[in-house]
C-alpha positions in Angstrom: -5.2 -1.6 -18.7 -1.4 -2.2 -17.9 -1.6 -6.1 -18.6 -3.5 -5.6 -22.0 -0.7 -3.3 -22.7 1.5 -5.5 -21.6 0.4 -8.7 -23.7 -0.3 -6.3 -26.6 3.3 -5.6 -26.7 4.5 -9.2 -25.9 2.0 -11.0 -28.9 3.8 -8.2 -31.3 7.0 -9.1 -30.6 6.2 -12.2 -30.5 5.1 -12.9 -33.7 8.0 -10.3 -34.9 10.6 -12.7 -33.6 8.9 -15.9 -35.1 8.9 -14.7 -38.4 12.2 -14.2 -38.0 12.6 -17.4 -37.3 11.0 -19.3 -39.3 13.4 -19.6 -42.0 15.6 -21.2 -39.3 12.9 -23.7 -39.3 12.6 -24.5 -42.6 16.1 -24.8 -43.0 15.9 -23.2 -46.4 19.2 -21.4 -47.3 17.4 -19.7 -50.6 14.5 -18.3 -48.0 17.4 -17.3 -45.5 19.3 -15.5 -48.4 16.0 -13.4 -49.2 15.2 -12.3 -46.1 18.9 -11.8 -45.1 18.7 -9.3 -47.8 15.8 -7.9 -47.2 16.6 -7.3 -43.7 19.9 -5.2 -44.4 18.4 -3.3 -47.2 15.1 -2.8 -45.5 16.7 -1.6 -42.2 18.9 1.4 -44.3 15.3 2.5 -45.7 14.2 2.5 -42.4 16.8 4.8 -41.2 16.7 6.9 -43.9 13.0 7.3 -42.8 13.8 8.5 -39.8 14.6 12.2 -42.4 11.9 11.5 -44.6 9.3 10.3 -42.8 9.8 12.4 -39.2 11.2 15.3 -40.9 10.6 15.6 -44.4 14.0 16.0 -45.8 14.3 13.9 -48.5 18.3 12.5 -48.9 19.6 11.0 -52.3 23.1 10.4 -51.0 22.1 8.1 -48.1 24.0 5.1 -49.4 26.8 6.9 -48.9 26.6 6.3 -44.9 25.7 2.5 -45.7 28.8 2.3 -47.9 30.7 3.6 -45.6 29.8 1.2 -42.4 30.8 -1.6 -44.9 33.9 0.0 -45.9 35.1 0.7 -42.5 33.7 -2.9 -41.1 35.9 -4.5 -43.9 39.1 -2.2 -43.2 39.0 -2.8 -39.4 37.8 -6.5 -39.5 41.4 -6.9 -42.2 43.0 -5.7 -39.5 42.6 -8.0 -37.1 40.1 -6.1 -34.7 37.2 -8.9 -34.6 33.7 -8.8 -36.2 32.0 -7.3 -32.8 35.0 -4.5 -32.6 34.7 -4.0 -36.2 31.0 -3.7 -35.8 31.1 -0.9 -33.1 34.2 1.3 -34.6 32.6 0.9 -38.3 29.3 2.7 -36.4 31.2 5.1 -34.6 33.2 6.3 -37.7 29.6 6.6 -39.7 28.1 8.3 -36.6 30.9 10.8 -37.0 30.8 11.1 -40.5 27.2 11.9 -40.6 28.0 14.4 -38.3 30.1 16.5 -40.2 28.1 16.1 -43.3 24.7 16.8 -41.5 26.0 20.1 -40.5 26.4 21.2 -43.9 23.2 19.6 -45.4 20.7 20.2 -42.8 20.5 24.0 -42.6 18.7 23.5 -46.5 15.8 21.8 -47.0 13.5 20.5 -49.5 15.0 20.3 -53.2 18.6 22.1 -52.0 18.9 19.7 -49.5 18.6 17.0 -51.5 20.7 17.9 -54.2 23.4 18.5 -51.7 23.2 15.0 -50.2 23.1 13.8 -53.6 26.5 16.2 -54.2 28.5 14.6 -50.9 27.7 11.0 -52.5 29.0 11.9 -55.7 32.2 13.1 -54.1 31.9 9.8 -51.9 31.8 7.6 -54.3 34.6 9.3 -56.2 36.8 9.5 -53.8 36.4 5.5 -53.1 37.4 4.8 -56.8 40.8 7.5 -56.1 41.6 6.1 -52.8 42.2 2.4 -54.3 45.3 1.8 -51.9 42.6 1.8 -49.1 39.8 0.8 -51.0 40.3 -1.4 -53.6 39.0 0.4 -56.4 36.5 -0.7 -58.5 37.3 -4.4 -56.9 35.9 -3.0 -53.8 37.3 -4.2 -50.4 36.8 -8.1 -49.7 36.9 -10.1 -46.4 38.6 -13.7 -45.9 35.7 -15.8 -44.5 37.9 -17.1 -42.1 37.6 -13.9 -40.3 33.8 -13.9 -39.8 33.9 -15.5 -36.6 32.5 -14.7 -33.3 33.3 -16.9 -30.1 34.7 -19.5 -32.6 31.5 -19.8 -34.1 31.9 -19.5 -38.3 29.2 -16.9 -39.3 30.3 -16.7 -42.9 27.5 -18.8 -44.6 24.4 -20.8 -44.1 21.9 -20.7 -41.2 24.9 -19.0 -38.5 24.9 -15.9 -41.0 21.4 -15.4 -41.0 20.7 -15.8 -37.2 23.6 -13.3 -36.3 22.3 -10.7 -39.2 18.6 -11.2 -37.9 19.7 -10.6 -34.2 21.3 -7.2 -34.8 18.8 -6.3 -36.9 16.0 -7.0 -34.1 18.5 -5.2 -31.5 18.9 -2.2 -34.1 15.2 -1.8 -35.1 14.1 -1.6 -31.7 16.6 0.8 -30.9 15.2 3.0 -33.7 11.6 2.1 -32.7 12.6 3.6 -29.0 14.2 6.7 -31.1 11.2 7.2 -33.3 8.1 6.5 -29.9 10.1 9.3 -27.7 9.7 12.6 -26.8 12.5 13.6 -29.7 10.9 11.6 -32.6 7.4 13.8 -31.8 9.7 16.8 -32.2 10.9 15.4 -35.2 7.2 14.8 -36.2 6.4 18.7 -35.5 9.1 20.2 -37.9 7.9 17.9 -40.7 4.5 19.6 -40.1 5.5 22.9 -39.6 8.9 23.9 -39.0 8.4 27.8 -38.1 5.8 27.1 -35.7 8.1 24.6 -33.9 10.9 27.2 -33.6 8.1 29.6 -32.4 7.3 26.9 -29.2 11.1 27.1 -28.3 12.4 23.9 -30.6 16.0 24.5 -32.1 15.4 23.4 -35.4 18.4 23.6 -36.9 19.7 20.8 -33.8 17.2 18.3 -33.7 17.2 17.9 -37.9 20.9 17.4 -37.6 20.5 14.9 -34.5 18.3 12.6 -36.7 20.7 12.9 -39.9 23.4 11.7 -37.8 21.0 9.0 -36.1 20.1 8.1 -39.7 23.4 7.8 -41.0 24.7 5.6 -38.1 21.9 3.0 -38.6 22.9 3.1 -42.2 26.2 2.2 -41.4 24.6 -0.7 -39.2 23.3 -1.8 -42.2 26.0 -1.4 -44.3 28.6 -4.0 -42.0 25.7 -6.2 -42.3 25.7 -6.1 -46.0 29.2 -6.9 -45.8 28.3 -10.4 -45.0 26.0 -11.0 -47.8 28.8 -10.4 -50.5 32.0 -10.8 -48.3 33.5 -6.8 -48.7 32.2 -3.8 -49.5 32.0 -2.5 -53.1 31.5 0.5 -54.9 28.0 -0.2 -55.7 26.8 0.3 -52.4 27.6 4.0 -52.4 25.8 4.6 -55.9 23.3 7.2 -55.8 20.8 4.3 -56.9 21.2 2.7 -53.8 19.4 5.8 -52.0 17.1 5.4 -54.9 16.2 2.2 -54.2 15.6 3.2 -50.3 13.5 5.9 -51.3 11.5 3.5 -53.4 10.8 1.0 -50.6 9.6 4.0 -48.7 7.1 5.1 -51.5 5.9 0.8 -51.4 5.6 0.7 -47.9 4.3 3.6 -46.4 6.4 6.4 -44.5 3.9 6.8 -41.6 4.4 2.9 -41.1 7.5 2.4 -38.6 7.8 -1.2 -40.1 6.6 0.5 -43.7 10.3 0.5 -45.3 10.8 -2.8 -44.7 7.4 -4.2 -46.0 8.0 -1.8 -48.8 12.0 -3.5 -49.2 10.5 -6.6 -49.0 8.2 -6.2 -52.0 10.8 -4.3 -54.3 13.0 -7.5 -53.7 10.0 -9.7 -54.6 9.5 -7.7 -57.8 13.2 -7.9 -58.3 13.5 -11.7 -58.2 10.2 -12.5 -60.0 11.0 -10.0 -62.8 14.5 -11.3 -63.4 13.7 -15.1 -63.2 10.8 -14.5 -65.7 10.4 -12.0 -68.2 13.5 -9.7 -67.6 11.5 -6.4 -67.7 12.2 -5.1 -64.2 13.0 -1.4 -64.9 9.0 -1.7 -66.6 7.4 -3.1 -63.9 9.3 -0.6 -61.1 8.8 2.2 -63.5 4.8 1.4 -64.0 4.6 1.0 -60.1 6.2 4.4 -59.3 4.0 5.9 -61.9 0.9 4.7 -60.4 2.0 5.6 -57.2 3.4 9.0 -57.7 0.9 10.1 -60.9 -2.3 7.9 -59.3 -2.3 8.1 -55.4 0.4 11.0 -55.2 1.0 9.2 -51.8 1.6 5.2 -50.6 -1.0 3.2 -50.8 0.3 2.2 -47.0 0.0 6.0 -45.9 -3.6 6.7 -47.2 -4.8 3.4 -45.3 -2.6 3.9 -42.2 -3.8 8.2 -42.2 -7.7 6.3 -42.3 -6.9 4.0 -39.8 -5.1 6.2 -37.5 -8.1 8.7 -37.8 -10.8 6.4 -37.1 -9.2 5.2 -33.8 -7.9 8.7 -32.8 -11.7 10.1 -33.2 -12.8 7.1 -30.9 -10.9 8.5 -28.0 -12.5 10.1 -25.0 -11.8 14.2 -25.2 -9.4 14.8 -22.5 -11.2 17.3 -19.9 -14.4 18.4 -21.4 -15.4 20.9 -18.9 -13.6 24.3 -19.7 -14.1 25.8 -16.0 -12.5 23.0 -14.2 -9.4 22.7 -16.1 -9.3 26.8 -16.2 -9.2 26.4 -12.1 -6.7 23.7 -12.8 -4.1 26.0 -14.8 -4.5 28.7 -13.1 -3.4 27.3 -9.6 -0.7 25.7 -11.4 0.8 28.7 -13.3 4.0 29.8 -12.2 3.8 33.6 -13.8 1.2 35.2 -12.4 2.8 39.0 -12.9 3.5 39.3 -16.5 6.6 41.4 -17.7 6.8 44.4 -19.4 7.7 44.8 -23.2 9.6 47.5 -24.6 9.9 48.7 -28.2 12.5 51.5 -28.7 12.8 53.6 -32.1 12.2 50.6 -34.2 13.0 50.6 -37.8 12.3 48.5 -40.8 12.4 48.6 -44.2 11.7 45.8 -47.3 13.8 46.9 -50.4 14.1 50.4 -49.4 10.8 51.1 -48.5 10.0 51.7 -44.3 7.4 49.9 -43.2 8.3 50.6 -39.3 9.4 54.0 -38.5 10.5 55.3 -35.6 8.2 53.3 -33.2 8.6 53.2 -29.7 5.9 51.7 -27.1 6.0 50.1 -24.0 3.5 47.3 -22.7 3.3 47.6 -19.1 3.1 44.3 -17.2 -0.5 42.8 -16.5 -1.6 45.6 -19.3 -4.2 44.5 -22.5 -3.7 46.4 -25.1 -4.9 46.5 -28.8 -2.9 47.3 -31.7 -5.0 48.8 -34.6 -4.6 50.8 -38.2 -6.0 50.5 -41.6 -4.5 47.7 -43.9 -0.8 48.3 -45.0 -0.4 50.1 -41.5 2.5 48.0 -40.4 0.7 45.8 -37.4 1.9 42.4 -38.3 5.4 43.5 -39.4 5.5 45.5 -35.6 4.4 41.8 -33.8 7.1 40.1 -36.0 9.5 42.5 -34.8 8.7 41.9 -31.1 8.2 38.2 -31.2 12.0 38.0 -33.2 10.5 36.8 -36.6 12.3 39.6 -38.0 15.4 41.5 -37.1 14.8 45.3 -36.7 17.3 47.7 -39.0 17.2 50.5 -36.3 16.0 50.1 -32.5 15.5 47.7 -29.7 12.8 45.2 -27.8 13.2 44.7 -24.4 11.3 41.9 -22.4 11.9 43.0 -19.1 14.8 44.5 -18.6 16.4 42.2 -21.2 17.3 43.3 -25.0 15.5 40.0 -27.5 16.7 42.0 -30.2 18.8 39.5 -32.2 17.8 36.8 -30.2 16.8 33.7 -31.9 12.6 33.0 -31.5 13.4 29.7 -29.7 15.4 31.6 -27.3 12.7 34.5 -26.8 10.1 31.9 -26.4 12.0 30.5 -22.9 12.1 34.0 -21.6 8.6 34.3 -21.7 7.4 35.8 -25.0 5.0 33.7 -27.0 2.6 34.1 -29.8 -0.3 33.2 -31.8 -0.8 33.9 -35.4 -3.6 35.6 -37.9 -3.6 32.2 -40.0 -3.6 29.7 -37.3 -0.1 27.9 -37.3 -0.5 24.4 -36.2 0.6 20.6 -36.6 -1.8 18.9 -39.0 -0.7 15.4 -38.8 -0.9 15.6 -34.8 -4.5 15.8 -32.6 -4.5 19.2 -30.4 -4.0 16.5 -27.6 -0.4 15.5 -29.0 0.8 19.0 -29.9 0.0 20.3 -26.5 1.2 17.7 -24.8 4.4 17.6 -26.5 5.4 21.1 -25.9 4.3 20.9 -22.4 7.2 19.7 -21.2 10.3 22.1 -22.9 12.7 20.6 -21.0 12.6 17.6 -23.8 11.5 19.0 -26.6 15.0 18.6 -28.4 17.6 15.8 -28.3 17.3 15.0 -24.3 13.7 14.2 -25.2 15.3 10.8 -27.2 15.6 9.3 -23.3 11.4 10.3 -22.6 8.5 8.6 -24.0 6.0 11.0 -24.9 4.0 12.6 -23.4 5.8 12.8 -20.6 3.5 12.8 -17.3 4.2 16.9 -16.9 3.4 17.5 -20.8 0.4 15.3 -20.3 -0.8 16.9 -17.1 -0.2 20.8 -18.2 -1.7 20.1 -21.9 -5.1 18.5 -20.1 -5.3 22.2 -18.0 -5.0 23.9 -20.6 -7.5 22.2 -22.9 -9.8 22.4 -20.3 -8.9 26.5 -20.1 -9.8 26.9 -23.8 -13.0 24.3 -24.2 -11.1 22.2 -26.4 -12.3 19.1 -24.5 -14.8 17.8 -26.9 -12.2 17.6 -29.8 -8.5 17.3 -28.3 -8.4 14.0 -30.0 -9.4 14.9 -33.4 -6.4 15.5 -35.9 -6.1 19.1 -36.2 -6.5 19.2 -39.9 -10.0 18.2 -39.3 -11.1 20.9 -36.3 -13.1 23.9 -37.5 -11.5 27.5 -38.2 -12.4 28.3 -34.4 -11.1 25.7 -33.0 -7.7 26.0 -35.0 -7.6 29.7 -33.8 -8.2 27.9 -30.1 -5.5 25.5 -30.2 -2.9 28.0 -31.6 -3.4 29.9 -28.7 -3.3 27.2 -26.5 0.1 26.3 -28.2 1.3 29.6 -26.9 0.0 28.9 -23.6 1.3 26.0 -22.7 4.9 28.0 -23.1 3.5 29.9 -19.5 4.4 33.0 -20.9 4.7 36.7 -19.7 4.0 38.6 -22.6 1.5 36.8 -24.8 1.1 38.5 -28.7 -2.3 37.5 -30.5 -2.1 38.8 -34.2 -6.1 39.0 -35.1 -7.4 36.3 -32.7 -10.9 36.5 -34.4 -10.0 36.5 -38.0 -12.6 34.9 -40.3 -14.5 34.0 -37.1 -18.5 35.1 -36.9 -19.6 37.5 -34.6 -20.5 34.7 -31.7 -17.4 33.1 -32.2 -15.5 36.1 -32.0 -16.9 37.2 -28.8 -16.3 33.7 -27.3 -12.7 33.7 -28.1 -12.2 37.5 -26.9 -14.2 36.9 -23.8 -11.7 33.5 -23.1 -8.3 35.9 -23.8 -10.4 38.1 -21.5 -10.8 35.6 -18.8 -7.3 34.4 -19.2 -5.6 37.9 -18.6 -8.2 38.8 -15.8 -7.2 35.4 -13.6 -2.7 35.4 -15.0 -2.5 39.1 -15.0 -0.3 38.4 -18.3 0.8 40.9 -20.6 -1.5 40.7 -23.6 -1.3 42.7 -26.8 -3.7 42.0 -29.6 -4.1 42.9 -33.1 -7.6 43.6 -34.0 -10.2 45.1 -37.0 -13.4 44.6 -35.2 -13.7 48.4 -33.2 -16.6 47.0 -31.0 -14.3 44.2 -29.2 -11.3 46.6 -29.3 -13.2 49.5 -27.8 -15.1 47.1 -25.5 -12.3 44.9 -24.0 -8.9 46.4 -24.1 -7.6 48.9 -21.5 -5.2 50.8 -23.8 -5.3 51.6 -27.6 -2.4 51.8 -30.1 -2.8 53.3 -33.4 -0.5 52.8 -36.2 -0.7 54.4 -39.8 1.6 53.8 -42.7 4.3 52.3 -40.5 4.4 55.0 -37.7 2.9 55.5 -34.4 -0.2 57.9 -34.7 -1.5 57.9 -31.4 -2.2 55.9 -28.3 -4.0 56.2 -25.2 -7.6 54.5 -23.2 -10.4 53.6 -25.5 -12.3 56.6 -25.2 -9.8 59.0 -26.3 -8.4 57.1 -29.1 -12.2 56.8 -30.8 -12.7 60.4 -31.0 -9.0 61.7 -32.1 -9.6 63.2 -35.5 -6.3 61.4 -36.2 -7.5 58.3 -36.5 -11.0 59.4 -38.2 -8.6 60.6 -40.6 -6.4 57.6 -40.8 -9.6 55.4 -41.5 -12.0 57.3 -43.2 -9.5 60.1 -45.4 -11.7 62.8 -43.8 -12.6 65.0 -40.5 -16.3 65.2 -41.7 -17.4 61.8 -40.3 -16.4 62.9 -36.8 -19.3 62.3 -35.2 -20.1 58.9 -36.4 -16.7 57.7 -34.8 -19.0 57.3 -31.6 -20.0 54.2 -33.1 -17.0 51.8 -33.3 -18.4 49.8 -35.8 -17.6 53.1 -38.6 -13.9 52.0 -38.0 -14.7 48.4 -37.8 -16.1 49.1 -42.0 -13.3 51.0 -42.9 -10.8 48.6 -42.2 
């Protein structure tokens, strides 16, 4: 197996090097120039795709870093720092600049992110013109051909220039590929799919986005430095928003999910511009028509459509991991270090929305290793209470304690690491990943952020833990299927499995059986009960099926109109007249409450 993988890599990169060498073998200067332009601007598009394809952030200001790389390289070269020294310093300048700009930009998302990057680019472009003493203004900052030498070799023109550009391009692409294939790259994919869920699994979303923005800017700076070789300097057009638009267009043409897609897309774009300019001159008409077909007709890159189909077929053919649940469960139980659970307390919690109290002075204690159900009519404030306990909402008054540690005001990602995890009423997952990919990525939390750039994904620890949890929740048969193709019941089980990967002390489950049929409900709850019994976790779940509540729960908490109505053992709660009134509106049905289905129908 290792030999096959090695040969595959050898063939792949051997072909890549061969393609880069062909223009040299043919000794065709026109072809070398065409390929050089494609490599330089393709690298910029690939760096932008680290944001677009991996985090879902579309920047209209990415050309700013491309231009900064070109201008800083030209300036350092003009001050006798040499080609290699100037290159290194220009990349450093671009990296620092992208870090500073990213601090402000990545706090926003979607349209707001796109527009603030455009605003920064406009400010930068105008600064280039205003600082003409340093940038040359409209004339740009040219470099002397004589200064473009390395070890006495002239690389300002011809084959030598092409070889230099191709070599730096290949090195940059290999490094960028390593980043995208690392555990950090997988974290970015999780953020793109579902940033809120990623945060609930311990990911620092802001830091990861900032790191991606900075890395993307650094690679754009490399591309900008290489561009100066093609035009003997840096010019204001490098910073134009249209340059960023061209990179986005290249991503649309070549696909955002294919690593080399933006490069291929820029090759197509460059070819279209060359052909239409030389023949009809209707470049804008042709490019606009192509863009309309992609955006209005296909609604996504044709390359992404094909890539998605092919990868889906390949993933479905892989063998399932740990198909026998009992073996996986035993292995997981033996490996779990947190067997004694933890205590969760809420003290005088209150929450208001627009002056309306939705949580009213709620105080509860969930002992270590307990199994508690929270019930109540619709609108009773059950999910709001969960959000307050998990840190998704901050209370207006009161406190939440995990063990003896207050967690009120603590970010969700830190609460998770303290031992509290949750699953959601509507399964919150990562549609572009398989169940195994998602679980193994979460399985090694030390590498969920930027440190993951130094590790491949999955890590051995993440893979081993994923296999154990897959066995525990009986997802072996579907482990390698895309999450979007899983049944509703399997998606709910995967949502719980993601929480289990964190090895929590306290597990919050918001309506784990919602949307399931009777058989699926009992199967789900039996799995939860087995988990609780084997690990002695503190499990708190919201449930509307009273048969399940009174059959499984040790303790029942009843909420009504945001306040604690009553709590106690199931037998005591279901005979409480206040509970009957809350569900049925009168005490006349008191005898009927002996049948739990009556309460279930009232919800």
